[in-house]
C-alpha positions as CSV (number, residue, x, y, z in Angstrom):
1,M,-12.5,-51.8,55.1
2,W,-13.3,-48.3,53.8
3,E,-12.8,-47.5,50.2
4,R,-10.0,-45.1,49.6
5,G,-11.5,-41.6,49.9
6,R,-15.0,-42.8,50.7
7,P,-16.6,-43.3,54.1
8,P,-18.5,-46.6,54.7
9,R,-22.0,-46.6,53.4
10,K,-24.7,-46.0,56.1
11,Q,-26.9,-48.9,57.1
12,R,-30.4,-48.0,56.0
13,P,-33.1,-48.6,58.6
14,A,-35.6,-51.3,57.9
15,P,-39.1,-50.0,57.2
16,L,-41.1,-49.6,60.4
17,I,-44.9,-50.1,60.2
18,L,-46.3,-48.7,63.3
19,P,-49.8,-47.9,64.6
20,A,-50.7,-44.3,64.9
21,S,-50.6,-44.5,68.7
22,A,-47.0,-45.4,68.5
23,L,-46.1,-42.2,66.8
24,V,-46.9,-39.9,69.8
25,S,-43.8,-38.2,71.1
26,P,-42.7,-39.3,74.6
27,P,-43.0,-36.8,77.4
28,P,-40.0,-34.6,78.1
29,P,-37.7,-35.9,80.8
30,R,-38.2,-34.4,84.3
31,F,-35.2,-32.9,86.0
32,V,-34.3,-34.6,89.2
33,F,-31.9,-32.7,91.5
34,P,-29.1,-35.2,92.4
35,R,-29.5,-36.3,96.0
36,S,-25.8,-36.7,96.4
37,L,-25.4,-32.9,96.1
38,F,-27.6,-32.4,99.1
39,A,-25.5,-34.9,101.1
40,L,-22.3,-33.2,100.0
41,A,-23.7,-29.8,101.1
42,A,-24.7,-31.3,104.5
43,R,-21.3,-32.6,105.1
44,A,-19.7,-29.3,104.2
45,M,-22.0,-27.4,106.6
46,P,-20.5,-26.8,110.1
47,S,-22.2,-28.4,113.1
48,R,-23.0,-25.0,114.6
49,R,-25.6,-22.7,113.0
50,P,-24.1,-21.2,109.8
51,S,-24.0,-17.4,109.3
52,P,-26.5,-15.8,106.9
53,V,-23.6,-14.9,104.4
54,I,-22.7,-18.6,104.0
55,L,-26.4,-19.6,103.5
56,L,-26.7,-16.9,100.9
57,L,-23.6,-18.1,99.0
58,L,-24.8,-21.7,99.1
59,A,-28.2,-20.7,97.8
60,L,-26.6,-18.8,94.9
61,A,-24.3,-21.7,94.1
62,F,-27.2,-24.2,94.0
63,A,-29.3,-21.8,91.8
64,L,-26.4,-21.5,89.3
65,L,-25.8,-25.3,89.4
66,F,-29.5,-25.8,88.7
67,L,-29.4,-23.5,85.7
68,L,-26.4,-25.3,84.2
69,L,-27.8,-28.8,84.7
70,S,-31.5,-28.2,83.7
71,P,-32.4,-29.5,80.2
72,S,-34.3,-26.3,79.5
73,A,-31.5,-24.1,80.6
74,P,-29.4,-22.2,78.0
75,S,-26.2,-23.9,77.0
76,A,-23.0,-23.2,79.0
77,S,-21.4,-21.4,76.1
78,R,-24.4,-19.0,75.8
79,L,-24.6,-18.5,79.5
80,S,-20.9,-17.7,79.7
81,H,-21.3,-15.3,76.8
82,S,-24.1,-13.5,78.6
83,F,-21.7,-12.9,81.6
84,V,-19.0,-11.6,79.3
85,S,-21.2,-9.1,77.3
86,T,-24.7,-7.9,77.9
87,S,-24.9,-5.4,75.0
88,P,-27.9,-5.9,72.6
89,S,-25.7,-6.2,69.6
90,S,-23.8,-9.2,70.9
91,S,-26.9,-11.3,71.6
92,A,-27.8,-11.6,67.9
93,S,-25.6,-14.0,66.0
94,S,-24.7,-12.9,62.5
95,P,-25.0,-15.4,59.6
96,P,-21.8,-16.9,58.2
97,S,-20.2,-15.0,55.4
98,P,-20.9,-16.6,52.0
99,V,-18.1,-18.5,50.3
100,K,-16.6,-16.5,47.5
101,I,-16.8,-18.3,44.2
102,Y,-15.4,-17.3,40.8
103,L,-17.2,-18.3,37.6
104,Y,-14.7,-19.1,34.9
105,D,-15.4,-17.2,31.7
106,L,-14.9,-20.3,29.5
107,P,-15.0,-20.1,25.7
108,S,-18.7,-20.3,24.8
109,K,-18.1,-23.6,23.0
110,F,-18.1,-25.2,26.4
111,T,-21.4,-23.7,27.5
112,Y,-23.9,-22.1,25.1
113,G,-22.0,-23.8,22.2
114,V,-22.9,-27.2,23.6
115,V,-26.6,-26.3,23.5
116,R,-26.3,-25.0,19.9
117,S,-24.5,-28.2,18.9
118,Y,-27.2,-30.3,20.5
119,M,-30.0,-28.4,18.7
120,S,-28.2,-28.5,15.4
121,A,-27.6,-32.2,15.6
122,R,-31.3,-32.8,16.1
123,G,-32.6,-30.4,13.6
124,P,-34.2,-31.6,10.3
125,S,-31.7,-32.5,7.6
126,G,-31.0,-29.6,5.2
127,S,-33.0,-27.0,7.3
128,P,-31.4,-23.7,8.4
129,D,-29.6,-23.9,11.7
130,A,-32.0,-21.9,14.0
131,A,-29.7,-22.2,17.0
132,A,-26.9,-20.4,15.2
133,V,-28.8,-17.2,14.9
134,L,-30.1,-17.1,18.5
135,A,-28.5,-14.9,21.1
136,D,-27.0,-16.7,24.1
137,E,-29.8,-15.5,26.4
138,E,-32.4,-16.8,24.0
139,L,-31.2,-20.4,24.0
140,R,-33.1,-22.9,26.0
141,Y,-31.5,-25.9,27.6
142,P,-33.2,-29.1,26.4
143,G,-35.4,-31.0,28.8
144,H,-32.9,-33.3,30.4
145,Q,-32.6,-35.2,33.7
146,H,-29.1,-33.7,34.1
147,S,-30.1,-30.1,33.8
148,A,-28.5,-29.1,37.1
149,E,-25.5,-27.8,35.1
150,W,-27.8,-25.3,33.4
151,W,-29.5,-24.2,36.6
152,L,-26.2,-23.6,38.5
153,F,-24.6,-21.7,35.5
154,K,-27.7,-19.5,35.2
155,D,-27.8,-18.9,38.9
156,L,-24.2,-17.6,39.0
157,R,-24.7,-15.6,35.9
158,R,-27.6,-13.6,37.4
159,R,-25.8,-13.1,40.7
160,G,-28.5,-14.2,43.2
161,P,-29.3,-12.5,46.5
162,R,-26.5,-11.8,48.9
163,D,-27.8,-14.1,51.6
164,R,-26.9,-17.2,49.5
165,P,-24.3,-19.7,50.7
166,V,-22.0,-18.6,47.9
167,A,-21.3,-15.2,46.5
168,R,-19.9,-14.7,43.0
169,V,-16.8,-12.5,42.8
170,D,-15.2,-10.9,39.7
171,D,-11.6,-11.0,41.0
172,P,-10.2,-14.5,41.1
173,A,-7.7,-13.4,43.7
174,E,-10.6,-13.0,46.2
175,A,-12.1,-16.4,45.4
176,D,-12.3,-19.4,47.8
177,L,-13.6,-21.7,45.0
178,F,-13.6,-21.7,41.2
179,Y,-16.6,-23.0,39.2
180,V,-16.0,-24.6,35.8
181,P,-19.3,-24.4,33.9
182,F,-18.8,-27.0,31.2
183,F,-22.1,-28.6,30.2
184,S,-20.5,-32.1,30.5
185,S,-23.7,-34.2,30.6
186,L,-25.3,-32.5,27.6
187,S,-22.0,-32.7,25.7
188,L,-22.1,-36.5,26.2
189,V,-25.3,-36.8,24.2
190,V,-24.9,-34.1,21.6
191,N,-24.5,-36.3,18.5
192,P,-27.8,-37.8,17.2
193,I,-28.3,-41.5,17.6
194,R,-28.6,-42.0,13.8
195,P,-27.0,-39.7,11.2
196,P,-29.4,-38.1,8.8
197,A,-30.2,-40.1,5.7
198,A,-28.5,-39.1,2.4
199,A,-28.7,-40.4,-1.2
200,N,-25.0,-41.3,-1.3
201,A,-21.8,-40.9,0.6
202,S,-20.9,-37.5,-0.9
203,D,-24.3,-36.1,0.0
204,A,-23.9,-37.5,3.5
205,A,-20.6,-35.7,3.9
206,A,-22.0,-32.4,2.7
207,T,-25.1,-32.8,4.9
208,V,-23.6,-33.9,8.2
209,G,-20.6,-31.7,8.2
210,P,-17.9,-31.9,10.9
211,S,-19.0,-34.3,13.7
212,Y,-19.0,-33.2,17.3
213,S,-16.6,-35.0,19.7
214,D,-17.3,-35.0,23.4
215,E,-13.9,-36.6,24.1
216,A,-12.2,-33.8,22.2
217,M,-14.2,-31.3,24.2
218,Q,-13.0,-32.8,27.4
219,D,-9.4,-32.8,26.4
220,E,-9.7,-29.1,25.2
221,L,-11.3,-28.1,28.5
222,V,-8.5,-29.5,30.6
223,E,-5.8,-28.1,28.3
224,W,-7.5,-24.7,28.7
225,L,-7.6,-25.0,32.5
226,E,-4.0,-26.1,32.7
227,R,-3.0,-22.8,31.2
228,Q,-4.7,-20.9,34.0
229,S,-2.6,-19.8,36.9
230,Y,-5.3,-20.5,39.5
231,W,-5.6,-24.1,38.3
232,R,-1.9,-24.7,38.5
233,R,-1.6,-23.0,41.9
234,H,-3.2,-26.0,43.8
235,R,-3.6,-28.5,41.0
236,G,-7.3,-27.8,40.8
237,R,-8.1,-28.7,44.4
238,D,-10.2,-25.5,44.9
239,H,-12.1,-26.0,41.6
240,V,-15.7,-27.3,41.2
241,F,-16.9,-29.4,38.2
242,I,-20.4,-30.7,37.5
243,C,-20.5,-34.2,35.9
244,Q,-24.0,-35.4,36.7
245,D,-24.3,-38.1,34.1
246,P,-22.4,-41.2,35.3
247,N,-20.3,-41.1,32.1
248,A,-19.7,-37.3,32.0
249,L,-16.0,-36.3,31.9
250,Y,-15.0,-39.9,32.0
251,R,-12.0,-39.3,29.7
252,V,-10.4,-36.7,32.0
253,V,-11.7,-37.6,35.4
254,D,-8.3,-38.8,36.6
255,R,-6.9,-35.4,35.6
256,I,-9.5,-33.5,37.7
257,S,-10.0,-35.8,40.6
258,N,-8.5,-33.4,43.0
259,A,-11.4,-31.0,42.4
260,V,-14.9,-31.0,44.0
261,L,-17.2,-33.1,41.7
262,L,-20.9,-32.5,41.6
263,V,-22.3,-36.0,40.8
264,S,-25.6,-37.9,41.0
265,D,-23.9,-41.0,42.5
266,F,-20.5,-42.8,42.7
267,G,-21.6,-45.7,40.5
268,R,-18.9,-45.3,37.9
269,L,-16.2,-43.6,39.9
270,R,-13.4,-45.2,41.9
271,G,-12.6,-44.3,45.5
272,D,-9.5,-42.4,44.4
273,Q,-11.6,-40.3,42.0
274,A,-14.6,-39.3,44.1
275,S,-15.5,-39.3,47.7
276,L,-18.3,-38.2,50.1
277,V,-15.5,-36.2,51.9
278,K,-14.9,-33.8,49.0
279,D,-17.8,-34.2,46.5
280,V,-21.5,-33.4,46.5
281,I,-24.5,-35.6,45.5
282,L,-27.1,-33.8,43.3
283,P,-30.7,-34.7,42.7
284,Y,-31.7,-35.4,39.1
285,S,-34.2,-33.1,37.5
286,H,-37.6,-34.7,37.5
287,R,-39.0,-35.4,34.0
288,I,-42.7,-35.7,34.7
289,N,-45.2,-33.1,35.9
290,P,-45.6,-32.7,39.7
291,F,-48.8,-33.8,41.3
292,K,-50.9,-30.8,42.1
293,G,-53.5,-32.3,44.4
294,D,-53.4,-32.9,48.2
295,V,-52.4,-36.0,50.1
296,N,-54.8,-38.8,49.4
297,V,-55.0,-42.6,49.3
298,D,-58.4,-43.2,47.8
299,S,-57.4,-41.6,44.4
300,R,-54.4,-44.0,44.2
301,P,-55.9,-47.5,43.4
302,A,-52.6,-49.1,42.4
303,L,-50.4,-50.4,45.1
304,L,-47.0,-50.2,43.3
305,F,-45.9,-48.7,40.0
306,F,-42.7,-49.0,37.9
307,M,-42.0,-48.1,34.3
308,G,-38.5,-48.3,32.8
309,N,-36.0,-50.4,31.1
310,R,-36.3,-54.0,32.2
311,Y,-32.9,-55.1,31.1
312,R,-29.8,-53.4,32.5
313,K,-26.3,-54.4,33.3
314,E,-24.2,-54.8,36.4
315,G,-26.2,-53.7,39.5
316,G,-29.3,-53.2,37.4
317,K,-29.8,-56.9,36.6
318,V,-32.1,-57.2,39.6
319,R,-34.8,-55.4,37.5
320,D,-35.5,-58.5,35.4
321,T,-36.0,-60.5,38.6
322,L,-38.3,-57.9,40.0
323,F,-40.4,-58.0,36.8
324,Q,-40.7,-61.8,37.1
325,V,-42.0,-61.7,40.7
326,L,-44.2,-58.6,40.3
327,E,-45.7,-58.7,36.8
328,N,-48.6,-61.1,37.8
329,E,-49.7,-59.1,40.9
330,G,-53.2,-57.7,40.3
331,D,-52.6,-54.2,41.9
332,V,-49.1,-53.7,40.7
333,I,-48.3,-51.8,37.4
334,I,-44.9,-52.8,36.1
335,K,-44.0,-51.9,32.5
336,H,-41.0,-52.0,30.2
337,G,-40.4,-48.6,28.5
338,A,-37.7,-46.3,27.3
339,Q,-37.6,-42.5,27.6
340,S,-40.1,-40.9,25.2
341,R,-43.0,-38.4,25.4
342,V,-45.5,-41.2,25.4
343,S,-43.6,-43.0,28.2
344,R,-43.5,-39.9,30.3
345,R,-47.3,-39.4,29.9
346,M,-47.9,-43.0,31.0
347,A,-45.4,-42.6,33.9
348,T,-47.1,-39.4,35.0
349,Q,-50.5,-41.1,35.1
350,G,-49.1,-44.2,36.8
351,M,-47.2,-42.3,39.5
352,H,-50.1,-40.0,40.2
353,S,-52.4,-42.9,40.8
354,S,-50.2,-45.3,42.8
355,K,-49.4,-45.4,46.5
356,F,-45.9,-46.6,46.1
357,C,-43.3,-46.3,43.3
358,L,-40.6,-48.8,42.8
359,H,-37.0,-47.5,42.5
360,P,-34.6,-50.3,41.7
361,A,-31.0,-49.6,40.8
362,G,-30.1,-49.2,37.1
363,D,-26.7,-49.3,35.6
364,T,-25.8,-47.0,38.5
365,P,-27.4,-46.9,42.0
366,S,-29.7,-43.9,41.4
367,A,-32.0,-42.7,38.7
368,C,-34.3,-39.8,37.8
369,R,-37.3,-42.0,38.6
370,L,-36.8,-41.5,42.4
371,F,-37.4,-37.7,42.0
372,D,-40.3,-38.2,39.6
373,A,-41.9,-40.3,42.3
374,L,-41.3,-37.7,45.0
375,V,-42.8,-34.8,43.1
376,S,-45.8,-37.2,42.4
377,L,-46.3,-37.8,46.2
378,C,-45.8,-41.5,45.3
379,V,-43.8,-43.1,48.2
380,P,-40.5,-44.5,46.8
381,V,-39.6,-48.1,47.5
382,I,-35.8,-48.0,47.1
383,V,-34.2,-51.3,46.1
384,S,-30.6,-50.3,45.8
385,D,-27.9,-51.4,48.3
386,H,-25.3,-48.8,47.6
387,I,-27.3,-45.6,47.0
388,E,-26.2,-42.2,48.2
389,L,-28.9,-39.5,48.3
390,P,-28.7,-35.7,48.0
391,F,-28.9,-33.4,51.0
392,E,-29.0,-36.2,53.6
393,D,-28.0,-33.7,56.3
394,V,-31.3,-31.9,56.0
395,I,-33.6,-34.7,54.7
396,D,-34.4,-37.9,56.6
397,Y,-35.2,-40.2,53.7
398,S,-36.7,-42.8,56.1
399,N,-39.6,-40.4,56.5
400,I,-40.3,-40.1,52.8
401,S,-39.3,-43.5,51.4
402,I,-38.9,-47.2,52.2
403,F,-35.6,-49.0,51.8
404,V,-35.6,-52.7,51.0
405,D,-32.5,-54.9,50.7
406,T,-32.1,-56.4,47.3
407,S,-31.9,-60.0,48.6
408,K,-35.3,-59.6,50.2
409,A,-37.0,-57.6,47.4
410,V,-36.5,-60.4,44.9
411,Q,-38.2,-63.0,47.1
412,P,-41.7,-63.8,45.6
413,G,-44.4,-62.1,47.6
414,F,-42.2,-60.1,50.0
415,L,-42.6,-56.6,48.5
416,T,-46.3,-56.8,48.0
417,S,-47.1,-58.3,51.4
418,M,-44.9,-55.8,53.1
419,L,-46.5,-52.8,51.3
420,R,-50.1,-54.0,51.9
421,R,-49.4,-54.0,55.7
422,V,-48.7,-50.2,55.6
423,S,-51.8,-48.5,56.8
424,S,-53.5,-45.6,55.0
425,E,-52.6,-43.3,57.9
426,R,-48.9,-44.1,57.5
427,I,-49.1,-43.5,53.7
428,L,-50.6,-40.1,54.4
429,E,-47.8,-39.3,56.8
430,Y,-45.3,-40.2,54.1
431,Q,-47.1,-38.0,51.6
432,R,-47.2,-35.0,54.1
433,E,-43.5,-35.3,54.7
434,I,-42.8,-35.5,51.0
435,Q,-44.9,-32.4,50.5
436,R,-42.8,-30.6,53.1
437,V,-39.4,-31.4,51.5
438,K,-40.2,-31.8,47.8
439,H,-39.1,-28.3,47.0
440,Y,-35.5,-29.6,47.5
441,F,-36.0,-31.6,44.3
442,E,-37.7,-28.9,42.1
443,Y,-35.0,-26.8,40.3
444,E,-37.6,-24.1,39.4
445,D,-38.0,-23.3,43.1
446,P,-35.8,-20.4,44.2
447,N,-35.3,-22.1,47.6
448,G,-34.9,-25.5,46.0
449,P,-31.9,-27.7,45.0
450,V,-29.7,-24.9,43.5
451,N,-29.5,-23.2,46.9
452,Q,-28.9,-26.5,48.7
453,I,-26.2,-27.5,46.2
454,W,-24.4,-24.2,46.9
455,R,-24.8,-24.8,50.6
456,Q,-23.2,-28.2,50.3
457,V,-20.4,-26.8,48.1
458,S,-19.8,-24.0,50.7
459,M,-19.4,-26.6,53.4
460,K,-16.5,-28.2,51.5
461,A,-14.5,-24.9,51.4
462,P,-12.9,-25.2,54.9
463,L,-11.9,-28.8,54.2
464,I,-10.4,-27.8,50.9
465,K,-8.4,-25.0,52.5
466,L,-7.2,-27.5,55.2
467,L,-6.0,-30.0,52.6
468,I,-4.3,-27.3,50.6
469,N,-2.4,-26.2,53.7
470,R,-1.5,-29.8,54.5
471,K,-0.1,-30.3,51.1
472,K,1.9,-27.1,51.4
473,R,3.5,-28.3,54.7
474,L,4.3,-31.7,53.2
475,V,6.0,-30.0,50.2
476,E,7.9,-27.7,52.5
477,R,9.1,-30.7,54.5
478,G,10.1,-32.4,51.2
479,T,7.6,-35.3,51.6
480,N,7.0,-37.1,48.4
481,E,3.2,-37.6,48.2
482,T,1.0,-38.3,45.2
483,D,-1.8,-35.9,44.4
484,C,-4.6,-38.3,45.2
485,S,-3.2,-39.3,48.6
486,C,-4.3,-35.8,49.8
487,I,-7.9,-37.0,49.6
488,C,-8.8,-38.0,53.1
489,S,-10.1,-41.6,53.4
490,T,-11.2,-41.4,57.0
491,P,-12.7,-38.7,59.3
492,S,-9.6,-39.1,61.5
493,E,-7.4,-38.0,58.6
494,I,-9.6,-34.9,58.3
495,S,-9.1,-34.1,61.9
496,T,-5.3,-34.5,61.6
497,A,-5.0,-32.8,58.2
498,G,-4.8,-29.4,59.8
């Protein structure tokens, strides 16, 4: 059965290890004129010698039929269009109009204020608050794997080129969608892990000052939105939130579940809160430096590399088992380590010098490590049975990574023996394809993930309009329907929603 609001997960293809000769494209199919058509024509011909006019008409009919049936012929729609209009202007198809998006002017406490709070919480105790005196445009978002919220906000603020999938509008009455730019992932980690030391309780109270509350910020955000007429109009169905951290907006997610959610995976979200139908999967920001060299196998002596927390909960428990079956392999580097500058340097060196990089599930199906591997030209080995990946309509992940079922990956010797059978030529093919698509995972690239995210968001706009119209008709008919039931759970519901 499908989860409510979520299509079934796609079956990942098993890794194919083929010789180079098997990768040659098959020859194009030859067109064979159906013999039955000749027989039909012969029966239609009169027994006496036909007139030249009939022969000419038959020849024209066969020529037109050949054009329509030939694989190299233009499509029927294009052919019919050429009969209707032969003007030069009609032959060039115009690009679709960008979806109009309105950027909410939230109180700055939800955007730049979150950055200031983060910097203040991590500043030396008793030192002046440097973030407080900086202008908004001088603030820098901290290095963070969930920095997509910063990149999308800055992109809308600077009003990118007009050929983008979305165009920012100043009048909300013109908007198709409304973007809510709360830095929800950074807000989640504003408070320092340990409060600054103080001589006694009174000094601590004077030093720390009022504490930051992410939960209070979430409540205030939704209360602010609920006062906005455009939120109330459709109960937020045409609004867009980014909550890339799996725990971001956890307190209010039920109150905003009608909206389009920009997430990294659905690991902590129920089927009635998030869905592939209405939501968008984002790539994490890579944390290590990209590999600058060319495709190569000889400079990568290690077979497989992994560095990360060994002990996780829920779906990430498989990591401990993988450590046990891999840590004694001679050409495998597998290390326990948390996020730190030293760990990132070690991870950079390891990924840049390994052929394959292991990507097991953590507490949720995906992690930043996958995108670190891709920008390192280290072929990801994905051990995660329920992973959804960004931009799957333009990226064939089977060409840039290897998927392994968890039940097989934990068998002693399975992973290493499988990877050793992959030829050097095949590894180079993986690396070349990663080179071709890795700009989709580099937020600094102007044609990278920001543009792709907006394209994915723009593709949701027609469906959102369809669901809003459906809801209106149900209300007009007096049908009693809960808000979440308007989230389609199957493609057939999408087709009937209009």
